[in-house]
C-alpha positions in Angstrom: 17.2 41.8 57.4 19.9 43.4 58.6 18.3 45.7 61.0 16.6 43.0 62.9 20.4 41.2 63.1 21.5 44.4 65.0 18.5 44.4 67.1 18.9 40.4 67.8 22.7 41.0 68.8 21.9 44.0 70.9 19.3 42.1 72.9 21.9 39.6 73.3 25.1 41.5 74.6 22.5 43.0 76.9 21.5 39.7 78.5 25.1 39.1 78.4 25.4 41.8 81.4 22.3 40.6 83.3 23.6 37.1 83.5 26.8 39.0 85.3 24.5 41.0 87.5 22.5 38.1 88.8 25.7 36.5 89.2 27.1 39.0 91.4 23.9 39.1 93.6 23.8 35.4 94.0 27.4 34.9 95.2 28.9 38.4 95.8 31.6 40.2 94.3 34.0 38.8 96.8 33.5 35.2 94.7 32.8 36.8 91.6 35.2 38.6 89.2 33.8 39.5 86.3 36.2 39.1 83.6 34.5 39.4 79.7 32.0 38.1 77.2 30.6 39.0 74.0 27.5 38.5 71.9 27.9 36.4 69.4 26.3 34.5 66.1 24.2 31.9 68.3 24.1 33.7 71.7 26.2 35.4 74.2 28.7 34.0 76.9 30.7 35.5 80.1 34.0 34.9 81.7 34.3 34.6 85.4 37.2 34.4 87.9 36.1 33.0 91.3 37.8 31.2 94.1 38.9 27.3 93.3 37.1 26.1 96.5 33.8 27.7 94.9 32.2 25.8 91.9 29.1 26.6 89.1 27.6 23.8 87.6 25.2 23.4 85.4 22.5 22.7 88.0 22.9 26.3 88.9 21.5 27.7 86.2 17.7 27.3 87.0 18.7 29.8 90.0 20.6 32.1 87.9 17.5 32.2 85.3 15.3 33.3 88.0 17.7 35.8 88.8 17.9 36.9 85.8 14.2 37.2 85.5 14.1 39.6 87.9 16.2 42.4 86.2 14.5 41.8 83.0 11.3 42.4 85.3 12.4 45.5 86.8 13.0 47.0 82.8 16.1 49.1 83.9 17.7 51.2 81.2 20.8 50.6 79.8 23.1 53.5 79.6 26.0 54.8 77.6 28.9 56.6 78.8 32.3 57.9 77.9 34.7 58.2 80.2 38.2 59.0 81.0 40.9 56.7 81.7 41.4 57.7 85.2 37.8 57.2 85.7 37.6 53.9 84.6 40.7 53.0 86.6 39.2 53.6 89.6 36.1 52.4 88.6 37.1 49.3 88.1 40.6 49.4 90.8 39.7 45.9 92.2 39.6 44.4 88.6 42.6 42.8 87.4 40.9 42.3 84.0 38.8 45.1 82.9 42.1 47.1 83.8 44.0 45.1 81.6 41.4 46.0 78.8 41.7 49.9 79.9 45.3 50.2 79.4 45.0 48.5 75.9 42.0 50.5 74.3 44.0 54.1 76.0 47.1 52.9 74.7 45.4 52.5 71.2 43.8 55.9 71.6 40.1 55.0 71.9 37.7 56.2 73.7 36.5 54.1 77.0 32.9 53.6 76.8 30.9 51.6 79.7 27.3 50.8 80.3 25.2 51.6 83.1 22.2 49.0 83.7 20.3 51.3 85.7 20.8 54.1 87.9 22.7 54.6 91.0 19.7 54.2 93.2 18.2 51.0 91.9 18.6 47.9 93.3 20.2 46.1 90.8 22.4 49.1 89.2 25.4 47.4 87.7 28.3 49.2 85.7 30.5 47.1 83.1 33.2 48.8 80.4 31.9 48.0 77.0 31.1 49.2 73.6 27.7 48.1 72.9 25.4 47.9 71.1 22.8 47.4 74.1 18.7 47.3 74.2 17.1 50.5 75.0 16.2 48.5 78.6 16.6 45.1 80.6 12.7 44.8 79.7 13.6 44.3 76.0 15.4 41.3 76.9 12.5 38.5 76.0 13.1 34.6 75.8 16.3 33.9 77.3 18.2 30.3 78.2 21.9 29.4 79.4 23.2 26.7 78.1 26.2 25.4 79.2 29.5 26.0 81.2 33.1 25.3 80.3 36.5 26.7 81.2 38.2 29.2 79.1 41.9 30.8 79.4 41.7 34.3 79.5 42.4 35.6 76.2 42.6 32.1 75.0 45.9 31.9 76.0 46.8 28.7 78.5 49.6 31.1 79.7 46.7 33.0 81.7 44.3 32.1 84.5 41.6 29.3 83.6 38.1 31.1 83.9 34.4 29.6 84.4 32.6 30.5 80.9 28.8 30.5 80.9 27.3 30.4 77.6 23.2 31.5 76.8 21.5 32.6 74.6 18.2 34.9 73.6 15.9 35.2 71.3 12.9 37.6 70.5 10.3 34.7 71.4 9.9 31.3 73.0 9.0 29.9 70.2 12.5 30.7 68.4 14.4 30.0 71.6 12.5 26.4 71.9 13.8 25.7 68.3 17.2 26.8 68.8 17.1 24.3 72.1 16.6 21.7 69.7 19.0 22.5 67.7 21.3 22.7 70.3 20.4 19.1 71.8 20.9 17.5 68.7 24.3 19.0 68.0 25.0 17.5 70.8 24.6 14.3 69.4 26.0 15.0 66.2 29.2 16.7 67.9 31.9 15.6 65.6 34.3 15.0 68.7 31.9 12.7 70.1 31.2 11.1 67.0 35.1 11.1 65.7 35.8 8.9 68.8 32.5 6.2 68.4 33.3 5.7 64.9 37.3 5.9 65.5 38.0 8.2 62.8 40.6 11.2 64.5 42.2 11.7 67.8 44.3 13.8 70.1 47.4 13.1 71.9 48.7 14.9 74.8 51.8 13.8 73.8 51.7 15.2 70.2 50.0 18.5 71.3 46.5 19.8 71.3 45.2 21.4 68.0 47.3 18.4 66.2 45.2 15.8 65.0 45.9 12.1 64.2 43.7 10.6 61.7 43.1 6.4 62.3 43.2 4.3 58.9 39.2 5.0 58.8 39.7 8.7 59.2 42.1 8.7 56.7 39.9 6.8 53.9 37.1 9.5 54.7 39.8 12.4 54.1 41.3 10.7 50.9 37.9 10.1 49.5 36.9 14.0 49.8 40.5 14.9 48.4 40.7 12.5 45.8 37.2 13.8 44.3 38.6 17.4 44.3 41.4 16.7 42.8 39.5 14.7 40.0 37.5 17.6 39.5 41.0 19.6 38.9 42.6 17.6 36.6 39.2 17.4 34.2 40.0 21.2 34.4 43.9 20.9 33.6 45.3 21.4 36.8 49.2 20.1 37.5 50.2 18.8 41.2 53.1 20.5 42.6 54.8 19.6 46.1 56.8 22.3 48.3 58.4 22.2 51.5 56.8 22.9 55.0 59.4 25.0 56.0 60.5 28.6 54.1 62.9 31.3 54.8 61.5 34.5 56.7 62.6 36.2 53.4 59.8 34.5 51.5 57.2 36.0 53.7 58.9 39.1 54.0 58.0 39.6 50.2 54.4 38.4 50.2 53.9 40.7 52.8 52.5 38.0 55.5 55.7 38.2 57.8 54.3 41.9 58.4 50.7 40.9 58.9 51.2 37.7 60.8 54.8 36.7 62.3 53.3 36.4 65.5 50.9 33.8 64.7 53.9 31.6 62.6 55.7 28.6 64.2 59.5 29.9 63.7 63.0 27.7 63.6 65.9 28.7 63.8 68.8 26.9 62.6 72.6 26.3 63.8 73.8 28.6 61.3 71.0 31.5 63.0 69.1 31.6 59.9 65.3 31.9 60.8 62.5 29.7 59.1 58.8 29.4 59.9 56.6 26.6 59.3 54.4 27.6 56.3 51.4 29.3 57.6 50.4 29.4 53.9 50.9 28.1 50.3 50.7 30.6 47.7 54.5 32.5 48.3 56.3 29.1 47.6 53.7 28.5 44.4 55.1 31.9 43.3 58.3 30.8 43.0 57.4 27.6 41.1 55.7 29.9 38.1 58.7 32.1 38.2 61.7 29.6 38.0 61.1 29.4 34.3 60.4 32.8 32.1 56.7 31.9 30.5 55.3 32.9 27.1 51.6 34.1 26.7 51.4 30.2 24.9 51.9 28.9 28.4 49.1 30.6 30.1 47.4 29.9 32.3 49.4 27.6 34.5 47.2 25.8 37.2 49.0 24.4 40.5 47.0 22.3 42.8 48.4 20.6 46.0 47.0 19.3 49.3 49.4 20.0 52.2 49.4 20.8 55.2 49.9 24.6 57.0 50.5 25.6 60.6 49.4 28.2 63.0 50.4 29.2 66.0 46.7 29.3 67.7 46.8 29.4 71.2 45.4 26.8 73.5 42.2 28.3 74.4 41.2 28.7 71.4 41.4 25.1 70.1 38.6 22.8 69.3 38.2 19.5 68.0 38.7 19.6 64.3 37.2 22.9 63.8 40.4 24.6 65.3 43.6 23.2 64.5 47.8 23.8 64.3 48.0 21.7 61.8 45.6 22.2 59.1 45.2 20.4 55.8 44.3 22.8 52.6 43.4 21.4 49.4 44.8 24.6 47.8 45.2 25.6 44.2 46.9 28.7 42.8 46.3 29.7 38.9 48.6 32.3 37.0 46.9 33.7 34.5 46.4 36.9 32.0 43.8 39.2 32.9 41.9 38.9 29.8 41.8 34.8 31.3 39.9 35.8 34.6 36.7 34.9 34.2 36.9 31.8 32.2 39.7 30.1 35.1 36.8 31.5 37.8 33.8 30.0 35.6 36.2 26.7 35.9 36.5 26.7 39.4 33.0 27.4 39.9 32.4 24.2 38.0 34.3 22.3 40.3 32.9 23.7 43.4 29.4 22.9 42.4 30.0 19.6 41.0 31.8 18.7 44.9 29.1 20.6 47.1 26.2 18.9 44.7 27.8 15.2 46.0 27.5 16.2 49.3 24.4 17.5 49.3 24.8 21.4 49.9 23.2 24.1 48.4 25.7 27.1 48.4 24.8 30.9 48.8 27.7 33.4 47.2 29.2 36.0 49.2 31.6 38.8 47.8 34.1 39.8 50.1 35.4 42.9 49.8 38.0 45.2 51.8 36.9 47.9 54.5 38.0 51.1 52.3 37.9 52.4 56.4 40.7 50.2 57.3 43.0 50.3 54.2 46.1 50.0 56.4 45.2 46.4 56.8 45.6 45.5 53.1 48.4 45.0 50.7 48.3 47.3 47.4 46.5 50.3 46.2 42.9 51.4 46.0 43.3 51.2 42.6 44.3 47.7 42.2 41.4 46.6 45.2 39.1 48.5 42.7 39.7 46.9 39.5 39.7 43.1 41.6 36.4 44.1 43.2 34.9 45.7 40.0 36.0 41.8 37.9 34.7 39.8 40.7 31.3 41.4 40.9 31.0 41.3 36.9 32.1 37.4 37.3 29.5 37.0 39.7 27.0 38.9 37.7 27.5 36.9 34.7 27.1 33.4 36.0 23.6 34.7 37.4 24.6 34.1 41.3 22.3 35.6 43.9 25.4 37.4 45.8 25.6 39.5 48.3 28.4 41.9 49.3 30.3 41.8 52.7 32.7 44.5 53.1 35.7 43.6 55.6 35.9 40.1 54.4 38.4 39.7 52.0 41.7 38.4 52.3 44.7 40.8 52.7 46.0 40.7 49.2 42.9 40.5 47.3 38.8 40.3 46.7 37.5 36.4 47.1 33.9 35.2 46.3 33.0 32.8 49.4 30.6 30.0 49.0 28.4 29.6 51.8 26.3 26.4 52.9 24.0 25.3 55.5 24.0 22.0 57.3 21.6 19.5 58.0 20.6 21.7 61.6 20.3 25.2 59.1 23.5 26.3 60.7 25.9 28.6 57.7 29.2 27.1 57.3 31.6 29.3 54.7 33.3 26.6 52.9 34.6 26.8 49.4 36.7 30.4 48.5 37.9 31.4 45.2 40.7 35.0 45.6 41.7 37.1 43.2 44.9 38.5 43.8 46.8 41.0 41.9 48.9 41.8 44.5 50.9 39.3 45.3 52.3 39.0 41.8 53.3 42.7 42.2 55.6 41.8 45.0 57.2 39.0 43.4 57.7 40.4 39.8 55.7 37.8 38.2 54.9 37.9 34.5 54.8 36.6 30.9 55.8 37.5 27.3 53.1 38.9 25.4 52.3 38.5 21.9 54.8 41.6 21.7 57.2 40.4 23.3 57.1 42.7 26.3 56.9 41.4 29.9 53.1 41.6 31.1 52.2 41.4 34.5 50.2 38.2 35.4 47.3 37.6 38.0 46.7 35.0 40.8 44.0 33.3 41.4 43.6 31.3 45.2 41.3 28.4 45.6 40.2 25.8 48.4 37.3 23.7 47.4 37.1 22.8 51.2 39.6 24.8 52.5 40.7 23.3 55.9 40.2 19.3 55.2 39.7 19.1 58.8 37.4 21.9 60.0 35.5 20.4 56.7 35.4 17.2 57.8 34.1 18.4 61.1 31.2 19.8 59.1 31.0 16.6 57.2 30.5 14.8 60.1 27.7 16.8 62.0 25.7 17.2 58.9 25.6 13.6 58.2 25.7 12.7 62.2 28.1 9.9 60.9 25.8 8.4 58.3 28.2 9.4 55.3 26.7 9.1 51.6 28.3 5.5 50.4 31.0 6.6 48.5 32.3 8.6 51.5 32.0 5.9 54.2 35.1 4.1 55.5 33.3 0.7 55.5 30.4 0.6 53.1 29.7 -3.2 53.7 29.8 -5.5 56.4 29.5 -9.2 55.7 27.9 -11.2 58.7 28.6 -14.6 58.8 25.3 -16.1 61.2 27.7 -19.1 62.7 31.6 -20.0 62.0 30.9 -22.8 59.8 29.8 -19.8 56.9 32.7 -18.1 57.5 34.3 -18.9 54.1 31.3 -18.0 52.4 31.4 -14.7 53.9 34.7 -14.1 52.5 33.9 -15.6 49.0 31.4 -12.8 49.2 33.5 -10.1 50.5 36.4 -11.2 48.1 33.5 -11.2 45.1 32.6 -7.0 45.8 36.0 -6.3 45.8 36.8 -7.7 42.9 33.7 -6.7 40.9 34.3 -2.8 42.1 38.3 -3.8 41.0 37.0 -4.2 37.6 35.1 -1.6 37.1 37.7 1.1 38.3 35.6 1.6 41.9 37.0 0.6 45.4 34.4 -1.4 47.3 35.5 -1.1 50.9 33.8 -3.9 52.9 34.8 -6.3 55.6 34.1 -9.6 57.6 32.8 -9.6 60.8 34.0 -13.5 62.0 33.5 -13.3 65.8 31.9 -16.0 67.7 28.7 -13.8 68.5 25.1 -14.3 68.5 24.5 -12.3 64.9 22.0 -9.8 66.5 25.1 -8.6 68.6 26.8 -8.5 65.0 24.0 -6.4 63.7 23.8 -4.0 66.6 27.2 -3.2 66.6 27.2 -2.7 62.6 24.6 -0.3 62.9 26.4 1.0 65.8 29.1 2.0 63.4 26.4 3.7 60.6 28.0 0.9 58.3 25.4 2.1 55.0 25.2 -2.1 54.0 25.3 -4.7 56.6 24.9 -8.5 54.6 23.8 -11.3 56.9 24.7 -15.2 55.3 23.8 -18.4 56.6 23.0 -21.7 54.5 20.3 -20.6 52.5 22.2 -17.5 51.2 25.3 -19.8 50.8 23.2 -21.9 48.6 21.6 -20.1 46.3 24.3 -17.3 45.8 22.5 -14.5 48.1 22.9 -12.1 50.4 20.3 -10.8 52.9 20.4 -7.1 52.6 20.0 -4.8 55.5 20.4 -0.9 54.6 21.0 1.6 56.8 17.4 3.5 57.7 15.8 1.1 55.5 15.7 -1.5 57.7 15.6 -5.4 56.2 15.6 -5.7 52.9 15.3 -9.3 52.3 17.4 -11.4 49.9 19.1 -10.4 47.0 21.2 -11.9 44.7 25.5 -11.6 45.2 25.9 -10.5 41.8 22.6 -8.0 41.8 23.8 -6.3 44.8 27.1 -6.1 44.0 25.8 -4.3 40.4 24.0 -1.9 42.7 26.3 -1.3 45.3 28.9 0.0 42.3 26.9 2.0 40.8 25.9 3.7 43.7 29.5 4.2 44.7 30.2 5.6 40.7 26.8 8.2 40.8 28.5 9.5 44.1 25.0 8.8 45.4 23.7 10.6 48.4 20.6 7.8 48.6 21.6 4.3 50.4 
């Protein structure tokens, strides 16, 4: 399976070179400067520079694909070469983008490699700076397709020039490609940026700034329903809420180790007195100080803190993408400070929370043990002994939980290994969702301890957990997973009451009030609205359906007389007349149960 994935990656990398050569064939090197492009999990892309008066559009794709196919049919060999810096600079003397890469790679002391497509006597000979891997020849590139075009800043920074990025994909067979293209088309319909606007959930403002989401009343309800559920589950396990500020002195992150690793990604503030502060990019160092402000006895352990709060990362403008990549990130964060003999129980309690939460949103989870990469140990905090102990503990927990897990080296956080939970959405796309991290390093750096039974100081350990992680990113996943058709407990508006004419507005109001009071009496928030516009009933129904509201209640004279409602359910159509009290009872049960079904 891993070998097949490597072969697919190599084929896509080769397709990216074929795209570049095809572009040069069609438009010439005087108009096309090839910048950079990698293979990806979805396919490949390449960034091109060109004169402002020269335009490329998706209408050009058939012509470009035809040129690519000619290069594939030639079955040209892909050959790897290692060259000196002077040779590389001579080879790409007219390409400023390649020269920048050559300088950076050389200064790191790494080898400069390039791949030749064909040989110098071939009509379609092409060479590019690249680390690979590649297929053996262009003929191994099977089913491919160009997908879309977009602007992209060079290296993701708005300080650099805007380039033209062409996205494509490649598969081993046409059947696989056709299946993927179908998913891509469905994904466009489900795009959270499109649905977020249509359903009025969130927005961005140029005056506020890119990557800083503004949530509308409806979007805030969606966020709150998710976050409240997480807190409900945590409260059952003995967590307590804490609150911390959004800025901190530089000293805190120097002690934690984050400043040395991530200082370039922080928003920094200088006070009038010259002190250096940062907008917090994570919460764990702050929480250590809450734990450390009092002496702790073993009898008080574990200490469990939870907080949903925003953190901030100085992401480059070119890397921002809707809610998926933002600068202001809301984390449903928690930190447990416990003794080593309490690690397993605390992990299991968190695992229970994660299982319950994700079953309520319809996700099945796969488990990844994210360990460190021993070959790049300089990227991590602490000693090799601490990492070995931490990773052994995590794997033992996964085994005892009977988890079907796999190990991913190099995916650990800088301060400890973690259990990452992976979920596939309704389109089969995999997302990393919840995470539990075991941290034996930060307690060392902050000297966190409790007094044990012998009256001695005992080093504690720290467990980090985010159930949703980033609420922004998780919301984007939920919007696309459900295509905006949220389960009734998550829906910002659960019921829309539609009077068939103005003279039934009073009864519509009575229905609305009855539902809300019935919910209140049972501790359930029923979110219903009335559409009392002077519009035809079919127009009201259409508008409510466009808003993907779970239940539409149509009321007129017959319903008023019998104290009933005519029910239309999302995806099921007209269910006929139901007594108001009966409808309210069923509605409240589904909300309380967090049912996935309408």
